[in-house]
C-alpha positions in Angstrom: 0.0 0.0 0.0 2.0 3.0 -1.3 -0.7 5.6 -1.5 -0.2 8.4 1.0 -2.8 8.3 3.7 -4.1 11.8 4.0 -5.8 11.3 7.4 -2.7 9.8 8.9 -0.5 12.4 7.4 -2.7 15.2 8.7 -2.9 13.9 12.2 0.9 13.5 12.3 1.4 17.1 11.1 -1.0 18.4 13.7 0.8 16.4 16.4 4.2 17.7 15.4 3.0 21.3 15.1 1.7 21.2 18.6 5.0 19.7 19.8 6.8 22.6 18.3 4.4 25.1 19.9 3.3 26.5 16.5 -0.2 27.7 15.5 -1.5 26.9 12.1 -1.1 30.6 11.2 2.6 30.6 12.2 3.4 27.4 10.3 1.6 28.7 7.3 3.5 32.0 7.4 6.8 30.2 7.4 5.7 28.1 4.4 4.1 31.0 2.5 0.7 29.3 2.4 -2.6 30.2 4.1 -3.6 28.9 7.5 -6.6 27.4 5.7 -4.2 25.2 3.6 -2.6 23.9 6.8 -6.0 23.3 8.3 -6.9 21.2 5.3 -3.7 19.1 5.6 -4.4 18.4 9.2 -8.0 17.4 8.6 -6.9 15.0 5.8 -8.7 17.0 3.1 -5.7 17.8 1.0 -1.9 17.3 0.8 0.9 19.9 0.5 2.7 20.5 -2.8 5.7 18.3 -3.2 7.9 21.3 -3.1 6.8 22.0 0.5 7.8 18.6 1.8 11.4 19.6 2.8 10.6 23.0 4.4 7.6 21.4 6.2 9.8 18.6 7.6 12.4 21.1 8.7 9.8 23.2 10.5 8.5 20.1 12.3 12.0 18.8 13.1 11.7 15.5 11.3 12.9 13.9 8.1 11.0 13.9 4.9 10.8 10.1 5.1 9.1 10.3 8.5 6.7 13.0 7.2 5.7 10.7 4.3 5.5 7.7 6.5 3.3 9.6 9.0 5.3 8.4 11.9 8.7 8.7 13.6 11.2 6.2 12.3 13.8 4.6 14.6 17.3 6.0 13.9 18.9 2.6 14.4 16.6 0.8 11.9 17.9 0.8 8.3 15.5 1.7 5.6 14.6 -1.4 3.7 14.6 -1.4 -0.1 10.8 -1.9 -0.3 10.2 0.9 2.2 12.4 3.3 0.2 10.6 2.4 -3.0 7.3 3.0 -1.3 8.4 6.5 -0.2 9.6 7.3 -3.7 6.2 6.3 -5.1 4.4 8.5 -2.6 6.5 11.5 -3.7 5.7 10.7 -7.3 2.0 10.3 -6.6 2.0 13.5 -4.6 3.6 15.4 -7.4 1.2 14.0 -10.0 -1.8 15.1 -7.8 -1.1 18.8 -8.0 -4.3 20.8 -8.4 -5.1 21.6 -12.0 -6.9 24.8 -11.2 -5.1 28.0 -10.3 -5.1 28.8 -6.6 -7.9 31.2 -5.6 -5.5 34.1 -5.0 -4.3 33.8 -8.6 -7.8 33.5 -10.0 -8.6 36.7 -8.2 -6.0 38.5 -10.3 -7.9 37.7 -13.6 -10.3 40.6 -13.3 -7.8 43.4 -12.6 -5.4 42.0 -15.1 -8.1 41.9 -17.9 -9.4 45.3 -16.9 -5.9 46.7 -17.3 -5.6 45.2 -20.8 -9.0 46.7 -21.6 -8.0 50.1 -20.3 -4.7 50.1 -22.3 -6.6 49.0 -25.5 -9.2 51.7 -25.1 -6.6 54.3 -24.5 -4.8 53.1 -27.7 -8.0 53.5 -29.7 -8.6 57.0 -28.1 -5.2 58.1 -29.4 -6.2 57.1 -32.9 -9.5 59.0 -32.5 -7.5 62.1 -31.4 -5.8 62.0 -34.9 -2.6 60.0 -34.4 -1.9 57.5 -37.1 -2.5 53.9 -35.8 0.6 52.5 -37.4 2.7 55.2 -35.9 1.2 54.8 -32.4 1.7 51.0 -32.5 5.3 51.4 -33.6 6.0 53.8 -30.7 3.8 52.3 -28.1 3.4 48.6 -29.0 6.2 47.3 -26.8 4.9 49.2 -23.8 1.6 47.4 -24.1 2.8 43.9 -25.0 5.7 43.6 -22.5 3.5 44.2 -19.4 0.8 41.8 -20.8 3.4 39.0 -21.2 5.2 39.7 -17.9 1.9 40.3 -16.1 0.6 36.9 -17.2 3.6 35.3 -15.5 3.4 37.4 -12.3 -0.4 37.0 -12.0 -0.9 33.4 -13.0 2.2 31.3 -13.6 4.7 32.4 -10.9 5.3 29.7 -8.3 4.3 30.0 -4.7 7.8 29.0 -3.6 11.2 28.9 -5.2 13.6 25.9 -4.6 15.2 25.8 -1.1 18.7 26.2 -2.5 17.9 29.9 -3.1 17.6 30.2 0.7 20.8 28.4 1.3 23.0 30.3 -1.2 23.4 33.9 -2.4 21.7 33.8 -5.8 21.0 37.1 -7.6 19.0 35.7 -10.5 15.9 33.6 -11.0 14.9 31.5 -14.0 11.6 29.8 -14.7 11.6 28.5 -18.3 11.8 31.5 -20.6 11.2 33.9 -17.7 14.4 35.4 -16.2 14.8 37.9 -13.4 18.1 39.5 -12.4 18.3 42.2 -9.8 21.7 43.8 -9.0 22.4 43.5 -5.3 19.4 41.4 -4.5 19.5 37.8 -3.2 16.4 35.8 -4.1 14.9 33.9 -1.2 11.5 32.6 -0.2 11.2 35.6 2.1 11.3 38.3 -0.5 10.0 36.3 -3.6 6.2 36.7 -2.8 6.8 40.5 -2.4 8.7 40.7 -5.7 5.9 38.9 -7.5 3.4 41.4 -6.0 5.5 44.3 -7.3 5.6 42.7 -10.7 1.8 42.3 -10.7 1.3 46.0 -9.8 3.9 47.2 -12.3 2.4 45.2 -15.1 -1.2 46.4 -14.7 -0.1 50.0 -14.0 2.1 50.1 -17.1 -0.7 48.8 -19.4 -2.8 51.6 -18.2 -0.3 54.4 -17.8 1.8 53.9 -21.0 -0.7 55.4 -23.5 -1.3 58.4 -21.1 2.4 59.1 -20.8 2.8 58.7 -24.6 0.0 61.3 -25.1 1.7 63.7 -22.7 5.0 63.4 -24.4 3.4 64.0 -27.8 2.0 67.2 -26.3 5.4 68.3 -25.2 7.5 67.4 -28.2 6.7 67.9 -31.9 8.2 64.5 -32.8 8.3 61.3 -30.7 11.1 59.4 -32.5 13.3 62.4 -33.2 13.1 63.9 -29.7 13.9 62.9 -26.1 10.4 61.6 -25.8 11.1 58.0 -26.6 14.0 57.9 -24.2 11.9 59.4 -21.5 9.2 56.8 -21.9 11.8 54.0 -21.9 13.5 55.3 -18.8 10.2 55.7 -17.0 9.2 52.2 -17.8 12.5 50.6 -16.7 12.9 52.8 -13.6 9.3 52.0 -12.5 10.0 48.3 -12.3 13.7 48.0 -11.3 13.8 50.5 -8.5 10.7 49.1 -6.6 12.0 45.5 -7.3 15.4 46.2 -5.9 14.1 48.1 -2.9 11.6 45.4 -2.1 14.1 42.6 -2.6 16.6 44.1 -0.2 13.9 45.1 2.3 12.5 41.6 2.7 15.7 39.6 1.9 
């Protein structure tokens, strides 16, 4: 029987949490999950993500093997081959049972994200109605609309809840997730500052979608030409500064 027993797992986690003198809220805060998630684990309603096994075991002062077994294992007893295989199967089963739906907090980002796209699109159309050539506006402004849409989709929906533990154990100043790459000078990525960095990225993405057409219109009022004036450099600088400075400040503050 290699299937992970949710009820046994939950009771064991609750027992160990009490032994460590932790509340569900305190344990949840350390793991960057909600106290409702911890409550569901302990009631046998769900299981933690496989990426949380190691930090959860560390918090509860046991090994991952004991966590998966739902009981303390004698230190003197060697782990038998069959037992080891059973534990591996449990990890594989757990990783294959990740929820297919986005977490609620990410689903809640859908409305503001879509409204930001809608606002940027309407402002783009308004610029055309004001007499600016559509092709010219798209050439000047397109990247400032598409970039936050692409980055915003990652920050809002696809960013992980936790990054691997080796980020906490080493000084790493860059983060890669497939094609997405983030490099912040002077910032060490950890599970303490990562959620705050994601939040900054969400706010920046939605604000940039909405504000870029407005800034573009203001610059066109100040300068006769956009391409042949400082206007395009001002917009580029404003866009880069608005994401890098808050990211660096936030990363250092919560590092």
